[in-house]
Every structure is written in structure tokens, then in C-alpha cells.
FILO-19625 format. One record per residue (C-alpha): chain; x, y, z. Coordinates in steps of 0.02 Angstrom, whole numbers, plus 50000, padded with zeros to 5 digits. Example, Ala and Ser with C-alpha at 12.3 -4.5 7.8 and 13.67 -1.06 7.14 Angstrom:
<bases>
BASE/A/50615/49775/50390
BASE/A/50684/49947/50357
</bases>
This chain:
<bases>
BASE/A/57747/53254/55415
BASE/A/57776/53431/55464
BASE/A/57591/53456/55498
BASE/A/57587/53304/55611
BASE/A/57738/53369/55708
BASE/A/57655/53538/55731
BASE/A/57494/53461/55787
BASE/A/57585/53355/55915
BASE/A/57677/53506/55986
BASE/A/57514/53602/55999
BASE/A/57435/53458/56092
BASE/A/57582/53452/56213
BASE/A/57566/53639/56245
BASE/A/57379/53625/56272
BASE/A/57405/53480/56391
BASE/A/57536/53579/56485
BASE/A/57423/53731/56495
BASE/A/57279/53623/56551
BASE/A/57386/53541/56683
BASE/A/57440/53712/56746
BASE/A/57259/53769/56750
BASE/A/57210/53614/56847
BASE/A/57348/53649/56973
BASE/A/57287/53827/56993
BASE/A/57109/53766/57018
BASE/A/57169/53640/57146
BASE/A/57264/53775/57240
BASE/A/57112/53891/57233
BASE/A/56999/53751/57295
BASE/A/57121/53715/57437
BASE/A/57128/53897/57485
BASE/A/56937/53906/57477
BASE/A/56924/53756/57592
BASE/A/57043/53841/57713
BASE/A/56940/53999/57706
BASE/A/56779/53902/57734
BASE/A/56859/53809/57880
BASE/A/56922/53973/57956
BASE/A/56751/54048/57930
BASE/A/56667/53900/58015
BASE/A/56789/53911/58161
BASE/A/56760/54098/58174
BASE/A/56572/54076/58170
BASE/A/56581/53937/58302
BASE/A/56690/54045/58414
BASE/A/56570/54192/58387
BASE/A/56420/54082/58430
BASE/A/56507/54013/58586
BASE/A/56542/54189/58647
BASE/A/56361/54240/58619
BASE/A/56300/54087/58713
BASE/A/56413/54118/58862
BASE/A/56371/54300/58896
BASE/A/56244/54346/59029
BASE/A/56158/54474/58918
BASE/A/56028/54420/58793
BASE/A/56077/54430/58610
BASE/A/55953/54425/58466
BASE/A/55942/54455/58279
BASE/A/55782/54504/58187
BASE/A/55740/54519/58005
BASE/A/55660/54679/57942
BASE/A/55486/54611/57980
BASE/A/55531/54584/58163
BASE/A/55550/54394/58158
BASE/A/55689/54314/58260
BASE/A/55827/54239/58154
BASE/A/55945/54204/58299
BASE/A/55938/54211/58491
BASE/A/56063/54159/58623
BASE/A/56025/54057/58780
BASE/A/56014/54209/58892
BASE/A/55880/54288/58783
BASE/A/55783/54125/58792
BASE/A/55794/54127/58982
BASE/A/55729/54306/58988
BASE/A/55573/54259/58889
BASE/A/55550/54078/58943
BASE/A/55551/54006/58767
BASE/A/55668/53881/58685
BASE/A/55774/53930/58536
BASE/A/55665/53824/58423
BASE/A/55511/53920/58483
BASE/A/55588/54093/58467
BASE/A/55674/54078/58298
BASE/A/55543/54124/58170
BASE/A/55430/54204/58302
BASE/A/55386/54389/58282
BASE/A/55430/54499/58430
BASE/A/55249/54563/58435
BASE/A/55196/54392/58499
BASE/A/55274/54426/58671
BASE/A/55228/54610/58686
BASE/A/55061/54697/58704
BASE/A/54992/54816/58575
BASE/A/55048/54972/58668
BASE/A/55228/54912/58681
BASE/A/55230/54860/58498
BASE/A/55177/55035/58448
BASE/A/55309/55107/58564
BASE/A/55445/55002/58481
BASE/A/55397/55038/58302
BASE/A/55460/55219/58298
BASE/A/55639/55192/58365
BASE/A/55661/55038/58253
BASE/A/55598/55135/58103
BASE/A/55720/55277/58141
BASE/A/55860/55149/58155
BASE/A/55814/55076/57984
BASE/A/55799/55249/57907
BASE/A/55956/55331/57979
BASE/A/56065/55185/58028
BASE/A/56095/55269/58197
BASE/A/56102/55136/58334
BASE/A/55978/55135/58478
BASE/A/56087/55157/58632
BASE/A/55957/55118/58767
BASE/A/55776/55066/58750
BASE/A/55668/55003/58893
BASE/A/55549/54866/58838
BASE/A/55408/54775/58928
BASE/A/55375/54596/58871
BASE/A/55281/54444/58930
BASE/A/55365/54279/58963
BASE/A/55291/54118/58899
BASE/A/55213/54091/59072
BASE/A/55128/54262/59063
BASE/A/55240/54351/59188
BASE/A/55287/54527/59137
BASE/A/55472/54564/59122
BASE/A/55564/54725/59087
BASE/A/55728/54732/58994
BASE/A/55845/54864/58929
BASE/A/55905/54841/58752
BASE/A/56032/54917/58631
BASE/A/56002/54887/58445
BASE/A/56103/54913/58285
BASE/A/56069/54883/58100
BASE/A/56126/54728/58002
BASE/A/56178/54763/57822
BASE/A/56219/54645/57678
BASE/A/56379/54649/57574
BASE/A/56308/54790/57471
BASE/A/56266/54894/57624
BASE/A/56078/54867/57614
BASE/A/55983/54846/57780
BASE/A/55928/54666/57804
BASE/A/55888/54658/57992
BASE/A/55927/54709/58169
BASE/A/56042/54643/58305
BASE/A/56028/54687/58489
BASE/A/56090/54656/58664
BASE/A/55965/54653/58808
BASE/A/55979/54653/58998
BASE/A/55841/54596/59115
BASE/A/55806/54743/59233
BASE/A/55642/54679/59306
BASE/A/55709/54663/59484
BASE/A/55793/54833/59475
BASE/A/55636/54916/59408
BASE/A/55527/54834/59540
BASE/A/55649/54887/59676
BASE/A/55652/55065/59607
BASE/A/55462/55071/59597
BASE/A/55449/55001/59774
BASE/A/55571/55134/59834
BASE/A/55475/55271/59745
BASE/A/55313/55206/59819
BASE/A/55393/55199/59991
BASE/A/55458/55375/59971
BASE/A/55285/55430/59914
BASE/A/55205/55352/60068
BASE/A/55342/55425/60179
BASE/A/55318/55599/60106
BASE/A/55129/55584/60126
BASE/A/55156/55530/60306
BASE/A/55276/55673/60339
BASE/A/55168/55801/60250
BASE/A/55014/55749/60350
BASE/A/55098/55711/60516
BASE/A/55039/55801/60672
BASE/A/55220/55824/60727
BASE/A/55351/55945/60665
BASE/A/55467/55856/60542
BASE/A/55621/55939/60471
BASE/A/55794/55907/60401
BASE/A/55955/56004/60423
BASE/A/56116/55997/60325
BASE/A/56280/55963/60415
BASE/A/56299/56149/60454
BASE/A/56125/56161/60533
BASE/A/56026/56244/60392
BASE/A/55849/56189/60353
BASE/A/55834/56085/60194
BASE/A/55656/56023/60225
BASE/A/55514/56076/60340
BASE/A/55343/55992/60338
BASE/A/55180/56093/60332
BASE/A/55142/56069/60518
BASE/A/55311/56142/60567
BASE/A/55287/56289/60449
BASE/A/55113/56321/60518
BASE/A/55170/56316/60700
BASE/A/55323/56428/60681
BASE/A/55231/56546/60564
BASE/A/55363/56552/60427
BASE/A/55339/56504/60245
BASE/A/55442/56368/60161
BASE/A/55549/56492/60066
BASE/A/55583/56588/60228
BASE/A/55640/56430/60318
BASE/A/55741/56336/60187
BASE/A/55923/56389/60208
BASE/A/55888/56470/60378
BASE/A/55997/56412/60524
BASE/A/55896/56317/60654
BASE/A/55982/56407/60799
BASE/A/55902/56572/60748
BASE/A/55734/56502/60805
BASE/A/55796/56452/60978
BASE/A/55777/56576/61121
BASE/A/55936/56678/61130
BASE/A/55987/56627/61307
BASE/A/55985/56442/61259
BASE/A/56052/56459/61082
BASE/A/56234/56423/61125
BASE/A/56186/56272/61230
BASE/A/56085/56200/61086
BASE/A/56226/56225/60961
BASE/A/56348/56137/61077
BASE/A/56224/55994/61102
BASE/A/56199/55960/60917
BASE/A/56382/55995/60878
BASE/A/56429/55858/61000
BASE/A/56306/55738/60917
BASE/A/56383/55774/60747
BASE/A/56565/55765/60800
BASE/A/56544/55606/60905
BASE/A/56429/55525/60776
BASE/A/56288/55495/60901
BASE/A/56145/55415/60800
BASE/A/55998/55481/60903
BASE/A/55970/55614/61035
BASE/A/55823/55694/61126
BASE/A/55820/55874/61183
BASE/A/55699/56011/61234
BASE/A/55719/56195/61189
BASE/A/55611/56352/61184
BASE/A/55588/56425/61010
BASE/A/55526/56596/60960
BASE/A/55387/56599/60830
BASE/A/55374/56727/60692
BASE/A/55241/56824/60790
BASE/A/55357/56833/60942
BASE/A/55271/56702/61048
BASE/A/55374/56567/61134
BASE/A/55340/56381/61135
BASE/A/55440/56232/61195
BASE/A/55477/56086/61079
BASE/A/55542/55913/61121
BASE/A/55638/55838/60975
BASE/A/55709/55669/60928
BASE/A/55855/55705/60813
BASE/A/55933/55571/60702
BASE/A/56105/55594/60626
BASE/A/56104/55535/60445
BASE/A/56259/55444/60382
BASE/A/56338/55413/60212
BASE/A/56489/55300/60197
BASE/A/56504/55303/60387
BASE/A/56510/55492/60394
BASE/A/56376/55607/60466
BASE/A/56303/55715/60327
BASE/A/56138/55786/60393
BASE/A/56007/55786/60532
BASE/A/55827/55728/60528
BASE/A/55710/55774/60670
BASE/A/55534/55741/60731
BASE/A/55479/55869/60859
BASE/A/55323/55903/60960
BASE/A/55251/56056/61045
BASE/A/55273/56019/61230
BASE/A/55228/56193/61294
BASE/A/55079/56133/61396
BASE/A/55182/55996/61476
BASE/A/55323/56116/61519
BASE/A/55198/56239/61592
BASE/A/55120/56100/61696
BASE/A/55292/56047/61756
BASE/A/55336/56226/61801
BASE/A/55172/56245/61894
BASE/A/55210/56083/61987
BASE/A/55385/56144/62031
BASE/A/55312/56307/62096
BASE/A/55183/56210/62195
BASE/A/55318/56098/62268
BASE/A/55422/56251/62306
BASE/A/55276/56331/62396
BASE/A/55240/56169/62487
BASE/A/55423/56155/62537
BASE/A/55418/56335/62597
BASE/A/55263/56297/62699
BASE/A/55346/56144/62772
BASE/A/55497/56243/62834
BASE/A/55420/56414/62868
BASE/A/55318/56461/63020
BASE/A/55155/56535/62954
BASE/A/55131/56659/63096
BASE/A/55303/56739/63103
BASE/A/55363/56698/62925
BASE/A/55527/56640/63003
BASE/A/55591/56464/62971
BASE/A/55529/56329/63090
BASE/A/55630/56230/63216
BASE/A/55644/56076/63104
BASE/A/55731/56178/62970
BASE/A/55837/56260/63104
BASE/A/55927/56098/63143
BASE/A/55951/56058/62958
BASE/A/56031/56227/62929
BASE/A/56129/56223/63092
BASE/A/56211/56059/63038
BASE/A/56260/56138/62871
BASE/A/56332/56293/62952
BASE/A/56426/56194/63085
BASE/A/56507/56085/62951
BASE/A/56554/56239/62849
BASE/A/56626/56323/63005
BASE/A/56731/56170/63047
BASE/A/56792/56140/62868
BASE/A/56844/56319/62830
BASE/A/56879/56376/63009
BASE/A/56750/56515/62996
BASE/A/56662/56591/63148
BASE/A/56478/56549/63178
BASE/A/56370/56638/63306
BASE/A/56201/56584/63372
BASE/A/56070/56698/63454
BASE/A/55926/56629/63557
BASE/A/55785/56754/63595
BASE/A/55641/56737/63714
BASE/A/55498/56862/63742
BASE/A/55497/56930/63919
BASE/A/55335/56904/64018
BASE/A/55245/56839/63865
BASE/A/55136/56719/63966
BASE/A/55072/56864/64071
BASE/A/55033/56964/63913
BASE/A/54938/56816/63840
BASE/A/54840/56791/64000
BASE/A/54796/56976/64009
BASE/A/54753/57011/63826
BASE/A/54723/56841/63747
BASE/A/54812/56736/63617
BASE/A/54757/56842/63469
BASE/A/54853/56991/63538
BASE/A/54995/56874/63585
BASE/A/55005/56815/63404
BASE/A/55020/56996/63347
BASE/A/55172/57016/63462
BASE/A/55253/56859/63389
BASE/A/55219/56918/63212
BASE/A/55294/57090/63247
BASE/A/55448/57012/63328
BASE/A/55474/56905/63172
BASE/A/55467/57062/63064
BASE/A/55590/57157/63172
BASE/A/55713/57012/63176
BASE/A/55712/56990/62987
BASE/A/55730/57177/62963
BASE/A/55890/57179/63067
BASE/A/55978/57033/62980
BASE/A/56093/57018/62831
BASE/A/56050/56911/62679
BASE/A/56167/56774/62739
BASE/A/56084/56767/62911
BASE/A/55929/56665/62951
BASE/A/55795/56672/63086
BASE/A/55689/56531/63158
BASE/A/55540/56515/63273
BASE/A/55615/56388/63391
BASE/A/55457/56356/63489
BASE/A/55321/56458/63574
BASE/A/55396/56630/63605
BASE/A/55576/56574/63577
BASE/A/55674/56619/63418
BASE/A/55846/56568/63357
BASE/A/55959/56662/63235
BASE/A/56109/56594/63141
BASE/A/56245/56719/63097
BASE/A/56373/56634/62981
BASE/A/56549/56704/62968
BASE/A/56513/56811/63123
BASE/A/56610/56822/63286
BASE/A/56521/56836/63452
BASE/A/56576/57018/63463
BASE/A/56494/57061/63296
BASE/A/56345/56952/63341
BASE/A/56321/57054/63499
BASE/A/56299/57211/63393
BASE/A/56160/57125/63292
BASE/A/56079/57058/63451
BASE/A/56079/57231/63530
BASE/A/56002/57306/63374
BASE/A/55861/57178/63377
BASE/A/55830/57207/63562
BASE/A/55825/57395/63543
BASE/A/55717/57394/63386
BASE/A/55589/57277/63460
BASE/A/55576/57379/63620
BASE/A/55520/57526/63513
BASE/A/55370/57431/63447
BASE/A/55204/57488/63521
BASE/A/55060/57367/63550
BASE/A/54881/57418/63588
BASE/A/54794/57265/63658
BASE/A/54656/57375/63729
BASE/A/54589/57540/63664
BASE/A/54693/57685/63730
BASE/A/54823/57567/63806
BASE/A/55000/57557/63736
BASE/A/55115/57415/63787
BASE/A/55298/57388/63747
BASE/A/55374/57214/63749
BASE/A/55555/57161/63775
BASE/A/55664/57012/63735
BASE/A/55807/56926/63823
BASE/A/55944/56863/63708
BASE/A/56078/56732/63736
BASE/A/56229/56736/63619
BASE/A/56370/56613/63590
BASE/A/56504/56572/63459
BASE/A/56528/56394/63400
BASE/A/56678/56303/63473
BASE/A/56777/56183/63363
BASE/A/56714/56002/63374
BASE/A/56572/56054/63489
BASE/A/56415/55947/63480
BASE/A/56269/56042/63403
BASE/A/56150/56007/63547
BASE/A/56283/56060/63671
BASE/A/56306/56221/63571
BASE/A/56119/56259/63574
BASE/A/56103/56215/63757
BASE/A/56250/56329/63800
BASE/A/56170/56478/63712
BASE/A/56000/56435/63789
BASE/A/56077/56444/63962
BASE/A/56150/56615/63921
BASE/A/55976/56675/63871
BASE/A/55905/56617/64039
BASE/A/56052/56700/64126
BASE/A/55996/56863/64045
BASE/A/55820/56840/64113
BASE/A/55889/56810/64286
BASE/A/55993/56967/64271
BASE/A/55839/57076/64242
BASE/A/55775/57033/64067
BASE/A/55779/57149/63915
BASE/A/55962/57118/63886
BASE/A/56093/57025/63784
BASE/A/56194/56898/63880
BASE/A/56353/56821/63811
BASE/A/56505/56734/63878
BASE/A/56641/56845/63945
</bases>
């Protein structure tokens, strides 16, 4: 009986222990289910994040076969997920790229040190080449053993193509600049050379090392240096995009040439930071223009100067008289006019001929100019008549000049025939301008005074009392 009771108690204890064990197992199973559920949710969230990012994400096994790719990575390569998973990366790269990738991946496997940036060329499913930048790290199992690779990639095809296009453009631009027939140079904001093309170096005679860092103004002729600095300073301060200017520069051998230059102000963030210029040697053009100006000057002189006497002609007399009359009226300054006429010139011409008469006219012109100040001017009015304008001169002072001319000319000896000396004389009328007087009235008044002198015996100065 006792044995039966003991056996029953043992069974009850075993049942109780078993029940407790079952409860523990049920709790463990419940916790495991929760863990699995949390793990599934975490994995789903992780996958959703990977699918939503713009960068490509991929996982490879140690042999280089894709075990996972996100949608962005599929777009980069033009394959579906089903096509990429299980595919080896060598299938969308050429042999050269595969060899290039082997070493960094091997180093990653060997050292565990992540690849921060690796540029990779691949071919899409449609055969188009793409370039992407990738970062790769090692995948390890629970025991820390390497089992694969995971990476993030960014498609940089457009950026690379743009960069290559820019480099090619710069290459063409540099070739163009280096081989241009014009002078091409750049200056920093302070005016120092930062680039000078071969043509410019050859023309100015300086080497590249001599020019880089040199201030451009040191090449400009000293008398125009300040003007040039003000010109370009104004362009910089006012932010003028383009200007044209012409300046003489001194070459290394001391010669001078003129250059015409188009100067562009370079901007960064709306602020001027440097100058770029294309210039041309315009020396021949400048010389031609100077020759033309000199020719025009000589032509103008011929058009207003009497060739025989080298005094101004009558046309220029009236131009200058108008100017002097206006000045006299505006500033209330005296103005005196002399009108000279050779005495008995017709008789001299008849007796000795016009050639000898021309010599008399020439000599009178010389005497008149010799007796005048720099501010005075003499004119051949017509035939044997001359006029003289004496600005800022009263009639009293003008009479002194007139008398000097008369006396000096009378001393001149002429020899129209061998062994025969002749002296000529002039009669001079003199008058001072009256306020508001008409110019023609003024000239006529002085002309009448000259004729009055002839009536009074010639060889004299006649003025109003």
C-alpha cells in the first residue's frame, strides 16, 4: 500500500514537472514567434528603405554573383531583379574592367578595410556604357567569416561625360589660344599676368617666367601708363563686361608697337575677379592713320596758306576775324586790324615783270611775319594787299607794330636788273574794333584809312585820330 502511495506521488510530481516544462516551452515558442515577427518586420523595413533610395544597392557572394539588388541598381544596368540575382558582375563588364576590380575586392576580402570610392565602367543590357561610383564593404557571418560583399553605387555617367566634354573643350580652347595669331593673356584683379600665349611672348620678347606675375602697366609707354590704369580700373570698379582700347607698349628690345585690345572682365558670384584679353598689333594701322592726319594737316595748311608769301589766305582771314571779333566782344578785349598795300607795285611789275614782283611779295611776307608776335597773324588779302590781326592790342600799340613793319620793309633791297637796286614801300591803314561793329564795316573802315595814307604821300601808317 505504501509503495502504491509513493508511486502515485511520484507520478503527480512528474506530471507537475512536465506541465511546468510544457509551459516554459510554450513561453519560449511564443517569444521565438515574437522574435521572428520582429525580425521579419525589421527585414521588410530594411528592404523598403533599400528600394526607396536613389543610390543602387547590391550584395555579392565571394564569387561575385549577385545575391540581392535594389530597384535603383536594376535601373542603372537595365536588368530586372530576376535577371541580376544569380548573375556574375563580370557579365556586364569588359575584361579590362574585371581585372581592374579584382585587386580592390581582393584587398577588401583580405584586410576587411572598406572601399570608400571606386569608379567602375559597366555595360547596360542594351549595350550602352555607364559609369558609376561605388563604395563596398565586407559581409561576415555570425562567426566573423567573410561570406560576401555589399555596396552602394551612384550613376555618374552624365557627370563624367560633362567633365570629359569640358576637358575636351578646354583642350581645344588652349590649342586655339596657343596657336592663335593674336596676343591672348589673362590678368588677375590687381593687373598681374597669370597667362600669356606664345604669340604674345614672341612679340613682346619676354619669356613666360619673365611675364607671369609682372604688372601689365609696366609694358605700356610711360606717358600713357596712368591713363591705361585708370581705364582698366574703371572697368573693374564699374563691372563693365567688355572694353576696347589702344595703347603703345614697349618691347623688351626697346622698340614700340601699338596694340588694340578687347578686354573681358571675368566674374565669379557676380564679382569681377580677373581680366582676359585678346589683342592685336595695330602699329601699321596707327602709322597709316598718323600719315593720313599729317597729310590732312598739310592739305589744310595748303588750303589756308598762300603758297607765295606763306601768309594765310583771305578765306582764312575771315574765319579768324570772326573768331577774334567774338572773343573781343565777349571779354571786352581790344582788337586791332592792319591793312597793307604795296606802293606803286603795278609800275614795278610792268617795269621788271611778274617774277620780280613775286619776289617782292615773298619778301614782304617774310618781313611781316618777322615783326609779329606769336598771337598775331598775317594774311595775303589779295594781289599786293595784306591784312594783319593783332589780338588784345590797342590802336596805339598796333601803330608801333605797323611802323616797325613799314620801316623794316623799306630797308629791303631788290635788284630786278643787274647793278640796279630798288627799295619798295607800303602804305598801312590801322583801326581798332568798335563794339558791335559789323566785320565788313570794320574791314572797310581800315581799308579806307590805308587809301587815305596813299593819298597823303604813301609810305606811311594812317590811323584814326
